[in-house]
C-alpha positions as CSV (number, residue, x, y, z in Angstrom):
1,M,-6.5,13.9,-0.1
2,I,-6.7,10.5,-2.3
3,K,-10.2,9.0,-2.4
4,N,-11.8,5.7,-2.0
5,G,-11.6,3.2,-5.0
6,T,-8.2,5.1,-5.9
7,R,-5.5,3.0,-8.0
8,L,-2.0,3.6,-7.4
9,Q,1.3,1.8,-8.7
10,S,4.0,1.6,-7.2
11,Q,6.9,3.8,-9.2
12,V,10.1,1.4,-8.0
13,C,8.4,-2.6,-8.6
14,G,4.8,-4.6,-9.5
15,T,3.3,-2.9,-6.4
16,Q,-1.0,-2.0,-7.2
17,V,-2.9,-1.0,-5.0
18,I,-6.8,0.3,-4.5
19,V,-8.3,2.6,-1.5
20,V,-10.5,1.2,0.8
21,R,-10.2,3.1,3.3
22,T,-9.2,7.3,3.0
23,A,-7.5,9.2,5.3
24,D,-5.0,11.9,5.3
25,S,-1.6,10.0,5.6
26,L,-2.1,8.1,2.7
27,D,-1.1,11.7,0.4
28,D,2.3,9.9,1.6
29,L,1.9,6.1,0.8
30,R,5.0,4.6,-0.4
31,A,6.1,1.2,-2.3
32,G,9.1,0.6,-1.8
33,G,10.2,3.9,0.5
34,V,8.8,5.3,-3.0
35,P,6.0,7.8,-3.3
36,M,3.4,6.2,-5.2
37,V,1.2,7.0,-8.4
38,P,-1.9,6.5,-9.4
39,I,-2.0,4.3,-12.4
40,G,-1.1,6.1,-15.9
41,A,1.1,8.3,-14.2
42,A,4.8,8.6,-15.4
43,I,7.1,6.7,-13.5
44,S,10.3,8.6,-11.9
45,G,13.5,6.7,-14.3
46,D,15.6,7.0,-11.2
47,A,14.0,5.9,-8.7
48,T,15.4,2.9,-6.1
49,L,13.9,-0.1,-4.2
50,D,14.6,1.4,-0.3
51,P,16.6,-1.6,1.6
52,A,15.4,-0.9,4.6
53,F,11.7,-1.6,3.0
54,S,12.2,-4.2,0.5
55,D,10.2,-7.2,2.3
56,G,7.3,-7.0,-0.1
57,N,3.7,-7.7,-0.3
58,V,1.1,-9.8,-0.7
59,M,-1.7,-9.9,-2.9
60,G,-5.4,-9.4,-2.4
61,K,-4.4,-8.6,1.2
62,R,-5.2,-5.2,3.1
63,Y,-3.0,-3.2,4.8
64,V,-3.9,-0.6,6.9
65,D,-1.8,2.5,9.5
66,E,-3.1,3.4,13.0
67,I,-5.3,6.0,11.7
68,G,-7.0,3.8,10.0
69,A,-6.3,4.3,6.6
70,E,-6.8,0.6,4.4
71,V,-5.5,-0.2,1.2
72,L,-5.9,-3.6,-0.8
73,V,-2.8,-5.1,-2.7
74,T,-4.7,-5.5,-6.5
75,K,-0.7,-6.5,-8.2
76,S,1.9,-7.3,-6.0
77,G,5.3,-6.2,-5.8
78,A,9.5,-6.1,-3.8
79,G,8.3,-3.1,-2.3
80,T,6.9,-2.6,1.9
81,L,4.0,-0.5,1.5
82,S,4.6,2.1,3.9
83,V,3.1,5.4,4.9
84,G,5.9,7.8,4.8
85,T,8.6,6.1,6.9
86,I,5.4,3.8,9.0
87,A,4.9,0.6,7.2
88,L,1.1,-0.6,6.8
89,S,0.9,-3.7,8.9
90,L,-1.7,-6.8,7.9
91,K,-4.8,-6.6,8.3
92,E,-6.0,-9.3,10.4
93,A,-9.7,-11.1,9.5
94,K,-11.8,-10.8,12.6
95,P,-12.9,-14.9,13.9
96,L,-16.5,-15.7,13.3
97,P,-18.5,-16.8,16.6
98,A,-18.6,-20.9,16.9
99,S,-21.8,-22.2,15.8
100,D,-22.3,-23.8,18.7
């Protein structure tokens, strides 16, 4: 299982993330349809960006899955973040209470 604080990079685009909240589902974390690898690890030269997962991601935003796993994008890229074939969703900011 991937630990909190683990930094990962895409093999097909410039995406880099850091794991904020881990879950077993992150063992299959992908960017652009290709599994992510630890930063500094060897990148597969024959991996290509899957057109179905090429919507990109936004630097500084958090992405979550339905189980509760959460990653923070530290460098954006062209690949969509997903767990297997299920795309992660952008975490919405919680509204602050009114100060009337």
